[in-house]
C-alpha distance (Angstrom), angle and dihedral (degrees) to the residues before:
residue distance angle dihedral
M1 . . .
K2 3.82 . .
A3 3.77 93.6 .
I4 3.73 90.4 49.8
L5 3.68 95.6 50.0
E6 3.91 88.9 51.2
K7 3.77 90.2 51.5
L8 3.74 91.8 50.7
A9 3.79 91.9 45.3
N10 3.93 91.3 48.4
P11 3.80 105.5 30.4
G12 3.85 93.2 167.1
F13 3.75 92.7 -116.1
D14 3.82 133.7 66.4
L15 3.79 101.5 -89.6
E16 3.86 92.9 -179.0
Q17 3.71 91.3 53.1
V18 3.86 91.4 46.5
R19 3.86 91.4 52.8
S20 3.80 89.8 52.6
D21 3.72 88.3 60.6
F22 3.92 91.4 64.7
A23 3.84 115.3 76.2
Y24 3.86 94.2 -163.2
L25 3.75 88.1 74.0
E26 3.85 89.6 59.7
Q27 3.82 94.3 67.4
D28 3.77 121.6 119.4
R29 3.85 89.4 -117.2
P30 3.79 108.4 48.6
I31 3.83 114.8 -128.2
I32 3.81 119.4 -150.6
Y33 3.81 96.8 -153.2
L34 3.74 112.8 -155.1
D35 3.74 99.1 156.3
N36 3.79 100.2 91.8
A37 3.72 95.9 132.2
A38 3.74 88.2 65.9
T39 3.72 96.5 45.6
T40 3.73 135.8 -28.4
Q41 3.65 127.9 -131.2
R42 3.76 120.4 -107.0
P43 3.81 122.4 -119.7
N44 3.74 117.4 -134.3
Q45 3.78 92.7 -109.1
V46 3.93 90.6 64.2
I47 3.86 91.3 47.6
E48 3.70 93.3 46.4
R49 3.90 92.2 48.8
M50 3.76 90.5 50.7
A51 3.85 91.4 47.9
H52 3.82 90.1 51.1
Y53 3.86 91.1 53.1
Y54 3.81 93.5 50.5
R55 3.86 91.8 45.4
Y56 3.67 100.5 43.9
E57 3.94 113.2 11.2
N58 3.81 103.4 36.0
G59 3.87 113.6 139.7
N60 3.57 141.6 116.7
P61 3.87 107.3 -80.3
L62 3.76 123.7 -126.9
R63 3.74 91.4 6.9
G64 3.81 119.7 63.4
A65 3.87 118.1 80.1
H66 3.78 90.0 -148.0
C67 3.88 137.3 91.0
L68 3.85 94.1 -96.9
G69 3.83 91.5 50.4
A70 3.64 88.5 49.9
A71 3.74 92.8 48.3
A72 3.75 92.5 51.2
T73 3.93 90.7 49.7
E74 3.76 91.0 49.6
A75 3.84 92.5 48.5
M76 3.87 89.9 49.5
L77 3.95 91.6 48.4
A78 3.76 92.2 48.5
S79 3.72 92.6 48.9
R80 3.78 93.0 48.2
I81 3.83 89.8 50.3
K82 3.93 89.9 49.5
V83 3.70 90.6 52.7
A84 3.77 93.0 48.9
Q85 3.78 90.9 48.7
F86 3.75 92.3 48.8
I87 3.87 96.9 54.7
G88 3.83 94.7 34.6
S89 3.80 98.2 -111.8
K90 3.87 111.6 164.7
S91 3.84 91.7 -136.8
E92 3.83 137.0 22.1
R93 3.81 83.4 -135.7
E94 3.90 83.6 80.1
I95 3.87 93.9 56.9
I96 3.87 114.3 92.5
F97 3.88 116.0 -172.2
T98 3.73 112.4 -138.8
R99 3.80 135.5 163.1
N100 3.75 95.1 -99.5
A101 3.82 143.7 -34.5
S102 3.82 90.9 -76.7
E103 3.78 91.0 62.1
S104 3.70 91.5 43.8
L105 3.87 89.6 56.4
N106 3.76 91.4 45.0
L107 3.77 90.7 50.7
I108 3.85 87.5 59.4
A109 3.73 93.7 46.3
Y110 3.92 95.3 48.3
A111 3.78 100.9 35.6
W112 3.93 98.7 37.1
G113 3.66 106.8 15.0
L114 3.85 101.5 49.8
N115 3.84 91.4 44.1
N116 3.80 98.8 44.8
L117 3.81 111.1 32.0
Q118 3.79 126.5 77.8
A119 3.76 142.0 170.0
G120 3.90 111.2 -55.0
D121 3.89 91.7 32.3
Q122 3.78 120.0 115.7
I123 3.87 129.0 -136.5
L124 3.75 109.7 -160.8
I125 3.79 119.7 -161.0
T126 3.81 135.7 153.0
H127 3.86 132.5 -108.1
M128 3.86 90.0 -117.3
E129 3.74 97.4 66.3
H130 3.76 125.0 128.1
H131 3.80 113.3 -120.3
S132 3.82 88.5 -102.9
N133 3.76 90.7 65.9
F134 3.78 94.4 38.8
V135 3.76 114.1 41.2
N136 3.73 91.8 45.9
W137 3.67 89.7 58.2
Q138 3.78 92.0 45.2
F139 3.83 86.5 55.9
V140 3.84 91.7 51.2
A141 3.75 93.2 47.4
Q142 3.75 90.3 51.2
K143 3.86 93.0 49.1
T144 3.74 99.2 44.3
G145 3.89 104.5 31.2
A146 3.90 89.2 -118.0
E147 4.00 114.0 147.9
L148 3.83 115.9 -113.2
S149 3.83 110.3 -147.0
F150 3.78 133.9 -179.3
I151 3.73 135.5 -136.6
E152 3.87 113.0 -136.6
L153 3.78 127.1 -127.2
T154 3.78 126.8 -129.4
D155 3.79 126.8 -121.5
D156 3.84 86.0 -94.2
Y157 3.83 94.1 57.2
Q158 3.71 89.8 -106.7
L159 3.91 125.1 133.0
D160 3.72 109.1 -92.9
M161 3.87 99.7 -124.2
Q162 3.70 92.8 -172.7
D163 3.75 90.9 54.0
Y164 3.78 85.9 50.2
R165 3.73 91.1 55.3
N166 3.81 93.3 45.1
K167 3.93 93.3 53.6
I168 3.83 102.2 38.6
S169 3.87 114.7 90.6
E170 3.74 145.4 148.8
R171 3.91 85.3 -73.1
T172 3.84 92.9 62.2
K173 3.82 111.0 102.3
I174 3.78 100.1 165.5
V175 3.77 132.7 32.1
A176 3.79 107.8 -171.6
F177 3.87 120.5 -178.1
T178 3.71 144.5 155.3
A179 3.78 118.3 -109.4
A180 3.81 89.6 -150.0
S181 3.71 127.2 16.3
N182 3.83 111.7 -123.4
V183 3.85 88.1 -146.5
L184 3.73 111.8 29.3
G185 3.85 97.9 31.3
T186 3.66 88.7 -131.7
M187 3.89 114.8 157.9
P188 3.83 108.9 -162.4
D189 3.79 120.8 -152.5
A190 3.92 92.6 -94.0
A191 3.85 91.4 -179.3
A192 3.80 92.2 54.4
I193 3.79 92.4 44.9
I194 3.78 92.3 52.8
R195 3.80 95.0 43.8
I196 3.77 90.1 53.6
A197 3.79 90.2 45.3
K198 3.87 91.3 55.9
E199 3.76 90.2 55.8
Y200 3.67 87.6 69.2
N201 3.79 96.3 35.2
A202 3.84 93.6 -113.6
L203 3.78 120.5 154.9
T204 3.91 114.0 -121.3
V205 3.77 126.5 -137.0
V206 3.88 117.6 -166.4
D207 3.71 120.0 -160.4
A208 3.88 97.6 -155.5
A209 3.82 98.0 165.4
Q210 3.94 90.6 117.5
F211 3.83 96.0 32.5
V212 3.77 106.6 50.6
P213 3.84 94.6 62.5
H214 3.89 91.5 55.5
V215 3.68 111.1 31.0
K216 3.66 133.2 41.2
I217 3.80 112.9 -111.2
N218 3.81 135.2 -168.1
V219 3.70 116.2 -168.7
R220 3.78 97.1 -162.4
E221 3.80 90.4 55.7
L222 3.79 92.1 45.4
D223 3.74 89.7 45.2
C224 3.80 94.5 -150.3
D225 3.85 116.9 163.0
F226 3.97 94.8 -141.6
L227 3.86 131.7 12.7
A228 3.80 128.1 -178.5
F229 3.66 137.7 -165.2
S230 3.90 145.2 151.8
G231 3.72 133.2 -119.9
H232 3.84 96.6 -139.8
K233 3.76 93.2 61.5
M234 3.97 90.4 59.0
L235 3.64 104.3 47.0
G236 3.83 93.2 -79.2
P237 3.88 128.3 117.0
M238 3.71 126.0 -82.8
G239 3.86 116.1 -102.1
I240 3.73 97.9 47.8
G241 3.78 124.6 95.0
V242 3.90 136.9 159.4
L243 3.82 134.5 -132.8
Y244 3.89 114.1 -169.2
G245 3.75 112.1 -165.4
K246 3.80 130.9 169.5
A247 3.90 106.6 -98.2
K248 3.82 94.1 -125.2
I249 3.71 91.8 54.6
L250 3.82 93.9 43.6
E251 3.79 92.5 48.5
D252 3.91 89.8 56.7
M253 3.77 93.7 49.5
T254 3.90 125.2 92.0
P255 3.80 117.0 -124.7
F256 3.76 118.9 -88.3
L257 3.84 97.2 -148.8
Y258 3.81 127.8 29.9
G259 3.80 131.8 -148.9
G260 3.83 141.3 64.0
E261 3.80 122.6 21.2
M262 3.84 96.7 -1.6
I263 3.98 90.3 87.2
E264 3.61 134.4 83.1
Y265 3.93 101.1 -166.6
V266 3.71 129.2 -4.1
E267 3.78 120.1 -154.5
D268 3.72 127.1 179.5
Y269 3.90 94.6 -92.4
E270 3.77 106.2 14.7
S271 3.74 140.9 26.1
T272 3.77 140.3 -161.0
F273 3.85 123.7 -138.6
A274 3.74 137.3 -125.3
Q275 3.83 124.8 -105.0
L276 3.74 124.8 -92.1
P277 2.93 128.1 -38.6
Y278 3.86 98.5 16.6
K279 3.73 100.2 60.1
F280 3.65 89.2 71.1
E281 3.94 93.8 46.6
A282 3.76 106.9 73.6
G283 3.77 118.2 -178.0
T284 3.88 134.1 2.7
Q285 3.75 107.2 -24.3
N286 3.75 131.5 -132.4
V287 3.75 95.3 -106.6
G288 3.89 92.1 160.7
G289 3.80 87.3 56.2
M290 3.90 92.2 48.4
V291 3.84 91.7 53.4
G292 3.86 89.1 47.4
L293 3.84 90.5 52.2
A294 3.87 90.7 47.7
A295 3.72 89.2 48.8
A296 3.86 89.9 50.1
I297 3.84 89.2 50.3
E298 3.85 91.3 52.7
Y299 3.69 90.2 51.0
L300 3.69 96.8 50.5
E301 3.93 89.5 45.2
D302 3.76 90.5 49.8
I303 3.84 89.8 59.9
G304 3.77 94.5 35.1
L305 3.70 128.4 -112.9
E306 3.84 91.8 -126.1
K307 3.75 91.7 55.3
I308 3.79 92.1 45.9
A309 3.90 89.3 50.5
A310 3.74 91.2 50.1
Y311 3.78 97.0 49.7
E312 3.76 94.8 43.1
T313 3.75 92.3 51.0
A314 3.86 89.3 51.3
L315 3.83 90.1 46.8
A316 3.89 93.1 49.1
D317 3.93 90.5 46.5
Y318 3.88 90.1 51.1
C319 3.90 91.8 47.0
L320 3.90 89.3 48.4
A321 3.85 91.6 49.7
K322 3.72 90.1 51.2
L323 3.88 94.1 46.2
E324 3.84 88.2 49.9
E325 3.87 89.8 60.0
L326 3.82 90.2 62.5
P327 3.92 108.8 81.6
Y328 3.83 92.4 -159.9
I329 3.78 93.5 60.0
E330 3.83 123.5 94.3
I331 3.81 113.6 -159.9
Y332 3.86 128.0 -154.7
H333 3.72 104.6 -164.3
P334 3.80 139.5 109.7
K335 3.85 117.7 -94.3
Q336 3.83 92.1 -162.4
G337 3.83 136.8 37.7
A338 3.80 132.2 21.6
R339 3.75 113.1 -19.9
G340 3.73 134.9 -178.0
P341 3.71 127.5 -139.4
A342 3.88 94.8 -99.4
I343 3.81 111.9 106.9
A344 3.80 120.9 -173.1
F345 3.81 118.2 -163.5
N346 3.85 142.7 150.5
V347 3.69 133.3 -138.7
K348 3.89 105.1 -128.8
D349 3.83 112.2 -110.3
A350 3.75 92.9 4.2
H351 3.90 126.5 103.1
P352 3.89 110.9 -121.6
H353 3.76 91.4 -126.7
D354 3.96 91.0 57.7
V355 3.87 87.9 47.7
A356 3.80 92.9 51.5
T357 3.88 90.7 46.9
I358 3.73 93.0 49.9
L359 3.82 91.6 48.0
D360 3.76 90.3 48.4
Y361 3.79 88.3 58.2
H362 3.74 84.6 60.8
G363 3.77 93.2 48.5
V364 3.75 96.1 -105.4
A365 3.75 116.3 131.3
I366 3.81 118.2 -152.2
R367 3.82 136.3 150.4
A368 3.78 127.0 -103.9
G369 3.81 126.8 -172.3
H370 3.78 136.3 48.3
H371 3.91 92.8 -50.9
C372 3.84 92.5 -133.9
T373 3.88 87.9 -58.6
Q374 3.74 106.4 106.5
P375 3.84 95.2 147.4
L376 3.86 88.5 50.5
H377 3.76 94.4 51.9
R378 3.81 89.4 44.8
Y379 3.76 88.9 50.6
L380 3.75 89.9 53.0
G381 3.76 96.6 46.2
L382 3.96 94.2 -111.6
N383 3.61 131.7 125.4
S384 3.83 93.2 -157.0
T385 3.77 143.5 -27.0
N386 3.75 144.0 -151.5
R387 3.80 115.8 -115.8
A388 3.90 128.6 -161.8
S389 3.84 108.0 -165.3
L390 3.77 118.2 -173.7
A391 3.67 138.1 -152.2
F392 3.82 137.7 -166.9
Y393 3.81 93.6 -96.9
N394 3.91 90.8 57.5
T395 3.73 116.6 98.3
K396 3.85 142.7 -150.9
E397 3.73 90.1 -111.2
E398 3.98 91.8 56.4
I399 3.94 88.1 49.8
D400 3.82 88.6 52.4
L401 3.89 90.2 50.5
F402 3.82 89.3 45.9
I403 3.85 89.0 54.4
E404 3.80 93.5 47.4
A405 3.83 90.1 50.1
L406 3.95 89.2 52.9
K407 3.79 86.6 56.5
D408 3.82 87.7 56.8
V409 3.75 89.6 50.8
K410 3.87 88.7 57.1
D411 3.91 87.8 54.1
V412 3.75 98.7 43.3
M413 3.80 93.8 46.0
Q414 3.89 89.9 43.2
I415 3.77 93.8 -129.6
D416 3.84 107.9 -178.8
I417 3.84 104.2 -149.2
């Protein structure tokens, strides 16, 4: 605990300055925001960058032959380059802008899955997947006749790598997995999963929505075929997401959406499509969201992803230690291995929605429900859970207040433990 407290006291960045960048902390009623896995708060720098775009650069990108159209096009290109550099892509052509990670994962399912899978093929996913990386593959399996299979978990909520090796085969065409569970906080060994998949020539799809905001990633080193994430989970605006895909694979795929700007030539009965990345970006794009995402990346990089990861790890470890001191709390979080700052728990004999409501009375915002992971909760034998998910702008003092509020939950719910 001493090392944890030292890290929290000396995070390696100016925590007080960081917190001054977030306007939600200035409200009359302080909010202890512990629902970052659902969506993060936005720093003033992101909001101001988006406001500047809409005030002075707003035009329809790639279309208008005027200064504002050119400004919007330049903003789009600069944002795409920023994203490519952030995740280590070798080219901005491999960066497809979408509405969110869900749309990115659906794009793969529709544009690759439906066109390449058939009866007898296997789609291999995990029990930890968010519905966005679960229901889409159910759909593909139903439409193509491919088999949907699941990798089991260990008793410590880790991905069972031996079960993975037992189930993958020459029939496996897609291995789709989360890089960080939005419920358990589990961070599987993505590099090992991908390396094994390549032994069988299976394509790999990484849902990195809960990973990218917390840990530095390089898609070339990871060697994944696809990777998806959302802007709003990493200080950016809602309505902007990213799909990374290897250029060769994307070039061979058919478009997901059809319409303006994704075409090259349109004849009466057939059309040809634009080059990457534009053939997957039909219609007017969310350039305001793109510049907001780029600003969020700059903010994270200015602090340093390594510093953020170290501080968040210490904060999560401190929170876990405090939760473990309460005998009426059940925790669903790995004890070993890489772990993200999302902690699922339940208060014994109390419904998660009641817990969240009482905590909200104390100004503590957490999540209650199944967190878009009904199959995972069913696998664990749970109807629903509470979840506290942390970010680098949270503090030890906020965790202490959260723990004190949980003690009031015990009293209000008259839990006799």
